[in-house]
C-alpha positions in Angstrom: 17.4 -2.6 8.1 15.5 0.4 7.1 11.8 1.8 7.9 9.6 2.2 4.9 6.0 3.7 4.7 3.9 2.3 1.9 0.7 3.5 0.7 -2.1 1.9 -1.3 -4.6 4.0 -3.1 -7.4 3.3 -5.8 -8.5 7.0 -6.5 -11.3 7.1 -4.1 -11.4 9.4 -1.2 -11.0 7.4 2.0 -9.7 4.2 0.6 -6.0 4.7 1.0 -4.2 2.4 3.1 -1.0 2.8 5.0 1.6 0.0 5.5 4.6 0.6 7.9 7.5 -1.8 7.1 10.9 -3.0 8.1 12.9 -3.9 5.0 16.5 -4.2 4.0 16.1 -2.4 0.6 13.4 -0.3 -0.9 13.0 -2.9 -3.7 12.1 -5.5 -0.8 9.5 -3.1 0.4 8.1 -2.6 -3.1 8.0 -6.4 -3.6 5.8 -6.6 -0.4 3.4 -4.0 -1.4 3.3 -5.5 -5.1 2.2 -8.8 -3.5 -0.7 -7.3 -1.7 -1.9 -5.0 -4.4 -4.8 -7.4 -5.8 -5.9 -8.1 -2.3 -6.2 -4.5 -1.5 -8.1 -3.7 -5.1 -10.4 -6.5 -4.3 -11.0 -5.4 -0.7 -12.7 -2.1 -2.1 -14.1 -3.2 -5.2 -17.3 -4.1 -3.8 -17.8 -0.4 -2.8 -17.8 0.7 -6.5 -20.3 0.4 -9.3 -19.0 -0.5 -12.5 -21.4 0.7 -15.3 -19.4 -1.3 -18.0 -16.0 -3.0 -18.5 -14.2 0.3 -19.2 -15.3 1.5 -16.0 -13.9 -1.5 -14.2 -10.7 -1.3 -16.2 -10.4 2.3 -15.2 -10.7 1.3 -11.4 -7.9 -1.4 -11.7 -5.7 1.3 -13.5 -5.8 3.3 -10.5 -5.2 0.7 -7.8 -1.6 1.6 -7.1 1.2 1.8 -4.5 3.9 3.9 -3.6 7.0 3.2 -1.0 9.2 5.8 0.7 11.7 5.7 3.3 10.2 6.7 6.8 11.6 9.9 8.6 13.2 9.5 12.1 10.2 11.4 13.5 7.7 9.0 11.8 9.5 6.0 13.0 9.6 7.4 16.5 6.0 8.5 16.5 4.7 5.1 15.6 4.1 2.1 18.1 6.9 -0.5 17.5 4.4 -3.3 17.0 2.8 -1.4 14.0 5.9 -1.9 11.9 5.8 -5.0 9.7 9.1 -7.0 9.2 9.2 -7.8 5.6 12.7 -9.2 5.4 13.2 -12.7 4.1 
């Protein structure tokens, strides 16, 4: 069991989302983030103004995520209920 911090981003200021996860491996945490990527992207797409298909394509190219292992300080700082258990 390890603790991971995931972050969704779409390139727009103020739209990043942090996900606190408990997983067995980094790959497991990445799979969880991958599953939620489209939902995250659609959550913020209404706040954008696409002038054409090319602009829309650029938005979706910038909808990304990253995952890293949490430090002991980060684990201790967060409320235990904030961590999502993504182990299967």
